[in-house]
N, CA, C and O of each residue as an XYZ file, in Angstrom:
496
protein
N     -98.070     85.824     55.418
C     -98.048     84.529     54.760
C     -98.881     83.554     55.580
O     -98.853     83.588     56.811
N     -99.598     82.713     54.921
C    -100.464     81.733     55.569
C     -99.612     80.635     56.200
O     -98.769     80.044     55.526
N     -99.825     80.354     57.503
C     -98.993     79.417     58.245
C     -98.894     78.030     57.614
O     -97.777     77.534     57.468
N    -100.018     77.357     57.222
C     -99.875     76.021     56.620
C     -98.984     76.031     55.372
O     -98.284     75.054     55.105
N     -99.006     77.114     54.620
C     -98.157     77.197     53.437
C     -96.677     77.184     53.844
O     -95.851     76.538     53.198
N     -96.355     77.911     54.927
C     -94.979     77.935     55.425
C     -94.574     76.537     55.881
O     -93.467     76.087     55.587
N     -95.456     75.850     56.593
C     -95.153     74.495     57.069
C     -94.935     73.558     55.888
O     -93.996     72.763     55.903
N     -95.784     73.636     54.863
C     -95.608     72.791     53.679
C     -94.253     73.058     53.024
O     -93.558     72.122     52.627
N     -93.885     74.310     52.914
C     -92.582     74.640     52.322
C     -91.448     74.126     53.190
O     -90.446     73.619     52.685
N     -91.612     74.259     54.502
C     -90.586     73.738     55.401
C     -90.452     72.228     55.253
O     -89.337     71.707     55.247
N     -91.567     71.520     55.135
C     -91.509     70.067     54.928
C     -90.687     69.739     53.700
O     -89.816     68.870     53.735
N     -90.969     70.435     52.621
C     -90.254     70.193     51.365
C     -88.782     70.557     51.515
O     -87.904     69.838     51.038
N     -88.520     71.672     52.177
C     -87.134     72.110     52.359
C     -86.366     71.131     53.232
O     -85.244     70.748     52.899
N     -86.971     70.720     54.362
C     -86.289     69.763     55.231
C     -86.052     68.431     54.518
O     -85.004     67.810     54.693
N     -87.014     67.999     53.726
C     -86.829     66.752     52.968
C     -85.658     66.894     52.004
O     -84.856     65.973     51.850
N     -85.565     68.045     51.363
C     -84.448     68.269     50.437
C     -83.117     68.299     51.183
O     -82.108     67.803     50.681
N     -83.117     68.876     52.371
C     -81.883     68.980     53.156
C     -81.503     67.670     53.842
O     -80.405     67.550     54.385
N     -82.396     66.702     53.820
C     -82.131     65.437     54.519
C     -81.085     64.567     53.827
O     -80.553     63.634     54.429
N     -80.794     64.867     52.579
C     -79.851     64.044     51.817
C     -78.460     64.679     51.822
O     -78.327     65.862     51.507
N     -77.419     63.914     52.175
C     -76.065     64.475     52.235
C     -75.542     64.964     50.882
O     -74.781     65.930     50.829
N     -75.936     64.317     49.805
C     -75.494     64.770     48.475
C     -76.086     66.142     48.180
O     -75.388     67.030     47.690
N     -77.355     66.315     48.474
C     -77.993     67.612     48.223
C     -77.398     68.687     49.134
O     -77.214     69.826     48.705
N     -77.096     68.336     50.382
C     -76.453     69.321     51.274
C     -75.086     69.710     50.738
O     -74.700     70.876     50.813
N     -74.351     68.751     50.200
C     -73.040     69.062     49.609
C     -73.202     69.971     48.392
O     -72.396     70.876     48.182
N     -74.227     69.736     47.603
C     -74.492     70.608     46.449
C     -74.816     72.029     46.910
O     -74.347     73.002     46.320
N     -75.620     72.139     47.964
C     -75.965     73.450     48.509
C     -74.707     74.148     49.015
O     -74.517     75.344     48.791
N     -73.854     73.395     49.694
C     -72.583     73.964     50.174
C     -71.775     74.505     49.003
O     -71.246     75.615     49.064
N     -71.681     73.721     47.942
C     -70.943     74.172     46.747
C     -71.575     75.435     46.175
O     -70.867     76.379     45.824
N     -72.900     75.457     46.079
C     -73.605     76.603     45.494
C     -73.568     77.836     46.397
O     -73.828     78.947     45.935
N     -73.251     77.653     47.661
C     -73.137     78.813     48.556
C     -71.938     79.683     48.183
O     -71.836     80.828     48.623
N     -71.033     79.138     47.374
C     -69.863     79.887     46.904
C     -70.112     80.553     45.555
O     -69.264     81.290     45.053
N     -71.282     80.288     44.972
C     -71.636     80.902     43.693
C     -72.265     79.893     42.763
O     -72.215     78.690     43.022
N     -72.865     80.375     41.667
C     -73.520     79.478     40.705
C     -72.558     78.433     40.147
O     -71.346     78.641     40.107
N     -73.122     77.307     39.719
C     -72.312     76.235     39.130
C     -73.123     75.549     38.044
O     -74.350     75.469     38.110
N     -72.412     75.062     37.057
C     -73.080     74.288     36.005
C     -73.455     72.925     36.567
O     -72.895     72.471     37.565
N     -74.404     72.288     35.916
C     -74.790     70.928     36.332
C     -73.569     70.025     36.239
O     -73.343     69.187     37.112
N     -72.800     70.191     35.207
C     -71.574     69.387     35.048
C     -70.622     69.648     36.216
O     -70.008     68.714     36.733
N     -70.497     70.897     36.631
C     -69.635     71.246     37.753
C     -70.126     70.636     39.062
O     -69.323     70.268     39.920
N     -71.422     70.530     39.212
C     -71.973     69.909     40.414
C     -71.796     68.398     40.403
O     -71.762     67.766     41.459
N     -71.685     67.827     39.230
C     -71.544     66.375     39.089
C     -70.145     65.901     39.474
O     -69.984     64.816     40.032
N     -69.135     66.720     39.173
C     -67.726     66.311     39.309
C     -67.333     65.711     40.657
O     -66.675     64.671     40.670
N     -67.700     66.309     41.793
C     -67.200     65.749     43.052
C     -67.865     64.438     43.499
O     -67.426     63.818     44.467
N     -68.903     64.028     42.804
C     -69.663     62.866     43.242
C     -69.448     61.671     42.331
O     -69.263     61.810     41.122
N     -69.477     60.505     42.935
C     -69.372     59.269     42.161
C     -70.784     58.802     41.824
O     -71.170     57.673     42.129
N     -71.544     59.689     41.192
C     -72.925     59.386     40.819
C     -73.112     59.654     39.338
O     -72.379     60.439     38.737
N     -74.094     58.998     38.763
C     -74.390     59.209     37.350
C     -74.980     60.601     37.144
O     -75.510     61.215     38.070
N     -74.876     61.075     35.921
C     -75.471     62.357     35.559
C     -76.975     62.331     35.845
O     -77.546     63.322     36.301
N     -77.601     61.202     35.576
C     -79.039     61.060     35.810
C     -79.380     61.219     37.297
O     -80.360     61.878     37.644
N     -78.580     60.623     38.158
C     -78.824     60.728     39.598
C     -78.608     62.160     40.080
O     -79.382     62.671     40.889
N     -77.560     62.801     39.584
C     -77.300     64.202     39.935
C     -78.473     65.065     39.482
O     -78.909     65.951     40.217
N     -78.981     64.816     38.291
C     -80.122     65.579     37.772
C     -81.347     65.408     38.660
O     -82.114     66.351     38.852
N     -81.531     64.206     39.202
C     -82.658     63.972     40.114
C     -82.489     64.784     41.400
O     -83.448     65.360     41.913
N     -81.266     64.818     41.908
C     -80.999     65.620     43.111
C     -81.254     67.104     42.839
O     -81.866     67.797     43.651
N     -80.785     67.574     41.703
C     -80.994     68.981     41.349
C     -82.484     69.268     41.201
O     -82.962     70.301     41.670
N     -83.220     68.370     40.558
C     -84.661     68.553     40.396
C     -85.341     68.637     41.761
O     -86.279     69.415     41.936
N     -84.886     67.857     42.712
C     -85.452     67.888     44.063
C     -85.203     69.249     44.703
O     -86.093     69.825     45.328
N     -83.981     69.756     44.539
C     -83.640     71.069     45.090
C     -84.438     72.186     44.415
O     -84.810     73.167     45.059
N     -84.696     72.032     43.129
C     -85.495     73.021     42.394
C     -86.936     72.980     42.891
O     -87.532     74.028     43.140
N     -87.505     71.778     43.040
C     -88.874     71.646     43.552
C     -89.017     72.233     44.956
O     -90.053     72.800     45.301
N     -87.972     72.091     45.751
C     -87.974     72.630     47.110
C     -87.714     74.139     47.122
O     -87.732     74.770     48.179
N     -87.477     74.701     45.962
C     -87.225     76.134     45.779
C     -85.949     76.588     46.463
O     -85.829     77.745     46.865
N     -84.993     75.671     46.595
C     -83.697     75.999     47.177
C     -82.732     76.435     46.080
O     -81.824     77.233     46.311
N     -82.945     75.900     44.894
C     -82.056     76.157     43.752
C     -82.886     76.614     42.554
O     -84.010     76.161     42.341
N     -82.305     77.510     41.791
C     -82.885     77.932     40.514
C     -81.972     77.379     39.424
O     -80.753     77.538     39.484
N     -82.561     76.742     38.448
C     -81.793     76.174     37.330
C     -82.169     76.953     36.085
O     -83.344     77.052     35.729
N     -81.152     77.511     35.420
C     -81.378     78.291     34.206
C     -80.475     77.786     33.088
O     -79.443     77.161     33.332
N     -80.883     78.067     31.875
C     -80.075     77.687     30.706
C     -79.202     78.864     30.310
O     -79.672     80.000     30.234
N     -77.945     78.592     30.062
C     -77.009     79.565     29.502
C     -76.400     78.897     28.280
O     -75.431     78.142     28.368
N     -76.990     79.196     27.164
C     -76.565     78.515     25.944
C     -76.937     77.055     26.024
O     -78.107     76.712     26.195
N     -75.943     76.195     25.902
C     -76.191     74.751     25.960
C     -76.033     74.187     27.370
O     -76.257     73.001     27.612
N     -75.652     75.039     28.268
C     -75.343     74.584     29.620
C     -76.442     74.999     30.606
O     -77.022     76.078     30.484
N     -76.718     74.136     31.576
C     -77.641     74.475     32.665
C     -76.827     74.920     33.862
O     -75.851     74.274     34.243
N     -77.240     76.034     34.449
C     -76.523     76.601     35.591
C     -77.469     76.648     36.791
O     -78.630     77.040     36.674
N     -76.947     76.243     37.933
C     -77.729     76.242     39.172
C     -77.250     77.370     40.080
O     -76.053     77.629     40.214
N     -78.225     78.031     40.697
C     -77.951     79.127     41.622
C     -78.751     78.888     42.897
O     -79.919     78.504     42.852
N     -78.114     79.117     44.008
C     -78.756     78.940     45.305
C     -79.737     80.079     45.569
O     -79.452     81.241     45.281
N     -80.892     79.729     46.121
C     -81.875     80.727     46.565
C     -81.762     80.812     48.089
O     -82.367     80.001     48.791
N     -81.009     81.765     48.608
C     -80.802     81.851     50.054
C     -82.096     82.047     50.841
O     -82.144     81.722     52.028
N     -83.141     82.571     50.208
C     -84.412     82.782     50.905
C     -84.960     81.478     51.466
O     -85.550     81.455     52.546
N     -84.762     80.397     50.727
C     -85.280     79.099     51.187
C     -84.591     78.668     52.476
O     -85.240     78.167     53.395
N     -83.299     78.860     52.542
C     -82.557     78.488     53.740
C     -82.902     79.461     54.867
O     -82.939     79.066     56.033
N     -83.149     80.711     54.538
C     -83.531     81.700     55.548
C     -84.852     81.311     56.215
O     -85.022     81.519     57.416
N     -85.774     80.755     55.454
C     -87.048     80.305     56.028
C     -86.791     79.252     57.103
O     -87.407     79.287     58.169
N     -85.894     78.326     56.830
C     -85.531     77.296     57.809
C     -84.859     77.954     59.014
O     -85.160     77.620     60.160
N     -83.965     78.875     58.752
C     -83.258     79.571     59.819
C     -84.236     80.340     60.712
O     -84.145     80.276     61.938
N     -85.163     81.061     60.095
C     -86.163     81.817     60.868
C     -86.995     80.886     61.741
O     -87.270     81.194     62.901
N     -87.391     79.753     61.185
C     -88.168     78.772     61.934
C     -87.356     78.261     63.131
O     -87.870     78.173     64.246
N     -86.099     77.930     62.891
C     -85.240     77.399     63.945
C     -84.998     78.443     65.036
O     -84.963     78.108     66.220
N     -84.831     79.698     64.641
C     -84.598     80.761     65.620
C     -85.790     80.911     66.546
O     -85.620     81.096     67.751
N     -87.004     80.834     65.994
C     -88.206     80.925     66.845
C     -88.203     79.830     67.906
O     -88.493     80.099     69.072
N     -87.881     78.609     67.518
C     -87.876     77.513     68.475
C     -86.683     77.590     69.414
O     -86.770     77.168     70.567
N     -85.594     78.113     68.937
C     -84.429     78.309     69.804
C     -84.789     79.276     70.927
O     -84.458     79.033     72.087
N     -85.469     80.375     70.586
C     -85.903     81.335     71.612
C     -86.827     80.662     72.622
O     -86.691     80.854     73.830
N     -87.769     79.870     72.111
C     -88.696     79.162     72.992
C     -87.935     78.301     73.989
O     -88.197     78.354     75.190
N     -86.982     77.499     73.482
C     -86.250     76.594     74.365
C     -85.340     77.352     75.314
O     -85.200     76.959     76.472
N     -84.718     78.426     74.852
C     -83.869     79.209     75.745
C     -84.695     79.809     76.873
O     -84.277     79.782     78.030
N     -85.871     80.352     76.544
C     -86.757     80.901     77.577
C     -87.205     79.801     78.535
O     -87.268     80.018     79.745
N     -87.513     78.633     78.004
C     -87.933     77.509     78.850
C     -86.804     77.079     79.776
O     -87.036     76.805     80.953
N     -85.583     77.017     79.251
C     -84.442     76.630     80.082
C     -84.147     77.694     81.128
O     -83.767     77.367     82.253
N     -84.317     78.975     80.770
C     -84.118     80.051     81.745
C     -85.121     79.920     82.885
O     -84.759     80.075     84.052
N     -86.382     79.633     82.554
C     -87.408     79.450     83.586
C     -87.090     78.236     84.451
O     -87.232     78.280     85.673
N     -86.664     77.162     83.815
C     -86.304     75.958     84.552
C     -85.133     76.230     85.500
O     -85.124     75.759     86.637
N     -84.160     76.983     85.030
C     -83.011     77.317     85.861
C     -83.441     78.103     87.103
O     -82.925     77.867     88.196
N     -84.380     79.033     86.939
C     -84.897     79.793     88.084
C     -85.557     78.870     89.096
O     -85.340     79.001     90.300
N     -86.361     77.940     88.603
C     -87.053     76.994     89.491
C     -86.041     76.113     90.222
O     -86.157     75.907     91.431
N     -85.056     75.597     89.500
C     -84.041     74.727     90.119
C     -83.257     75.504     91.168
O     -83.008     74.993     92.260
N     -82.865     76.732     90.847
C     -82.122     77.544     91.818
C     -82.965     77.825     93.064
O     -82.454     77.782     94.183
N     -84.236     78.106     92.874
C     -85.136     78.337     94.004
C     -85.246     77.076     94.862
O     -85.233     77.150     96.091
N     -85.354     75.920     94.204
C     -85.445     74.651     94.935
C     -84.161     74.395     95.728
O     -84.220     73.919     96.862
N     -83.012     74.705     95.145
C     -81.729     74.517     95.843
C     -81.657     75.413     97.079
O     -81.201     74.984     98.139
N     -82.110     76.664     96.934
C     -82.094     77.588     98.068
C     -82.994     77.071     99.190
O     -82.615     77.087    100.361
N     -84.192     76.610     98.816
C     -85.119     76.081     99.816
C     -84.557     74.839    100.491
O     -84.704     74.659    101.700
N     -83.914     73.983     99.704
C     -83.311     72.764    100.253
C     -82.192     73.113    101.226
O     -82.088     72.520    102.300
N     -81.349     74.083    100.844
C     -80.245     74.500    101.720
C     -80.803     75.109    103.001
O     -80.281     74.848    104.085
N     -81.854     75.917    102.892
C     -82.487     76.524    104.062
C     -83.048     75.440    104.983
O     -82.877     75.501    106.201
N     -83.719     74.444    104.392
C     -84.287     73.344    105.179
C     -83.187     72.550    105.881
O     -83.360     72.137    107.027
N     -82.059     72.333    105.206
C     -80.943     71.600    105.822
C     -80.361     72.387    106.987
O     -80.007     71.812    108.016
N     -80.263     73.721    106.823
C     -79.754     74.554    107.919
C     -80.693     74.476    109.124
O     -80.243     74.408    110.268
N     -82.002     74.488    108.856
C     -82.981     74.389    109.952
C     -82.851     73.055    110.680
O     -82.882     72.998    111.910
N     -82.703     71.976    109.898
C     -82.554     70.651    110.505
C     -81.265     70.576    111.320
O     -81.228     69.951    112.380
N     -80.210     71.216    110.818
C     -78.927     71.206    111.524
C     -79.003     71.939    112.841
O     -78.338     71.534    113.795
N     -79.785     73.006    112.939
C     -79.922     73.759    114.180
C     -80.710     72.985    115.216
O     -80.465     73.126    116.414
N     -81.670     72.153    114.764
C     -82.495     71.379    115.691
C     -81.717     70.231    116.330
O     -82.061     69.787    117.425
N     -80.695     69.756    115.671
C     -79.985     68.571    116.184
C     -79.038     68.879    117.291
O     -78.381     67.977    117.810
């Protein structure tokens, strides 16, 4: 996959995840598909506002919206969240490796400092 395309998708995904209402919808959908009406119930928002949130999630490719008769049903696309997870894991590894290297340097500095203090103590 072309890297800029992944970054563009991540931008869209992170923007979609930045809203607490959309995160709550994703949480609900993690338990299984739900109708638009079912997603509306827990929120004190208009149907129009809920539809805008759902449209944002669809554009971000986090949710798939399909028609079942007269009802629209939303289903979570876990692949979208996995992309974010994969990205985060790469950076987590980077930071863990960086902290491990830093810890080695700090420990080495402490040993040298203790050695220097022992030398100074013997001279006195």
